[in-house]
N, C-alpha and C positions, 0 to 999 in steps of 0.2 A: 232137903230140896232148896230151901231158901239160900243156904250158904253157897251151893253150887251155882244157882242162878245169879247170885250177887257177884260171884267171881267172874262168871261169863259176861255179865253186864259190864263190869269194869274193864274186862278184856276188850269188849267191843268198843267202849269209849276210848280206850288207849289206842286201839288199832285205827279207829276213825281219825283221831287227833293226829296220829303219826302219818296216816295217808294224806291228810290235808297239808300238814307242814312239809312233808317230803315232796309233794307234787306242786306246791305253789310256786316253786322256782321256775316252772314252765311258763308262768304268766308274766306279762310285761309289768312295767311300773304302774300303769293304769289298767284296771280290770273291768271289762264289761260285765255288769252284774244284774242288769234289768233289761228285759226284752219286751218289745211291744208287738204289734201286728206284724205278721210275717216272720216272727221270732227274731227280728233284727234288734240289735242293742240300742237302747235309748237312755241308759243310765250307767254310770261308772263309779268306781271307788279306787283309791290308792291301794296298792297291793297289801301294805301293812294293815290298813283298815279292813280290807277284805278278809285277811287271815283271822283277825280278831273277831269279826262278825261271824265268819264261818265256824270257827272253833266254839264260839258262844252258842250258836244254834245247834251244833252237832254234839256238844258235850254238856254244857251248863243247862240248856233247856231240857234235855232228857233227864238230867238229874233232878231238876225242879218238878217235872211232871211225875217222875217216879216217886218222889217224896210225897207229893200231894195225893196221888192215887194210892200209893202203897202204905204210907206211914201215918198220914193224917187221920185215917179212920181209927187207928189205935188211940190217938189223942182225943178224938171226938166220936166215940162209938154211937152216940145218940143221933148223929147226922148220917150214919151209914144207911144207904137205901139199897136193900137187897130183897129179892123175893123170899118169902118165909123168914123175914128178918129175925123174928123172935126165936125161931129154931136155930138158925145159924149163929146167932150171937148169945145163945144160952151159955152160961159160965163153963159148962163142960166142953163146949165146942168153940168158944170164941178165939182161943189161941190158934187153933187149926184154921179157922176162918180167916183171921187176920194174916196168917202166914200165906194162905192161898191167894189172898188179895195182893199181898206184897210180891209174890212170885209173878203174878200176872202183870203187876205194875212194872217190874223189871223187864219183862218181855216187851211191854209197850215202849219203855224207854229205849231199849235196844233197837226196836223197829224204827223209831223216830231217828235215832242216831245213824242207822244204816241208810235211811232215806236221805238224810242230809249229806251223807257221804256221796250218795248218788247225784244229788244236786251239784255238789262240788265237781264231780266227774263231768257233768253236763257243762258247767262253767269252763272247765279246762278245754273241752271240745269246742265250745262256742268261741273261745278266745284264740283258738288255733287257726281260725280262718279269717280272711279279710273281705268284707267287713264282718265283725263278730256276729254270729248267728247261732242261736240255740238249735240243736238237732231236734226237729219237731216230733218225728216218729218215736225217737228214744224218750223224749220228754213225756209224751202221752203214754207210752208203754210203762214208764216208771210211775207216773201218777196213778194209772189204773192198777198197777201191781200193789202200790202202797195202799190205796183205798180198799182194794180187795183184802189185803192182809189185815187192815184195820177193822173192816167189817167182820172178818173171821174172828179177830181178837174180841170184839164186842160180843159176838155170838157165843164164843167159848166161855167168856167171863160169865155171862148170864146163864148159860147152860149149866155151869158148875153149881149154881145155887138155885136153879129152877125147881128142882124136885126135892122133896124131903124123903130120905130113905125110910122104908117101912120096917 
């Protein structure tokens, strides 16, 4: 399962990076990137800076988060905080536990990457109108969807370790 999820995670990262690079040509030399009240632009970046920023937050940040959540526990098992920790980290189960954590970390990283691709899509739409304005309904829909998915991820993570099989 870890191998399949790793391949899927890297495929998501590659797709998101491709999407950002392939669509950034739709933007002008100066890109509205920050929006204030009324969702009107009040901050800009040069297109090259925007691409670097966007790629960093959509690929590098998910890699870092995935590493921290998924692989740091293997290095520091004493710092792992799970319900029934002694049961799940017993030598007979620790490898499966760490794999389960890593799989969930990959899912979290993919979720973050897809969210950042959505932010890029919003930036594209905002910069397509004059003056640049973020589409408010789509922004809030995306934020609520992300937070709902993240809450489900948290619930699923803790549910996995909540009970000890009898």
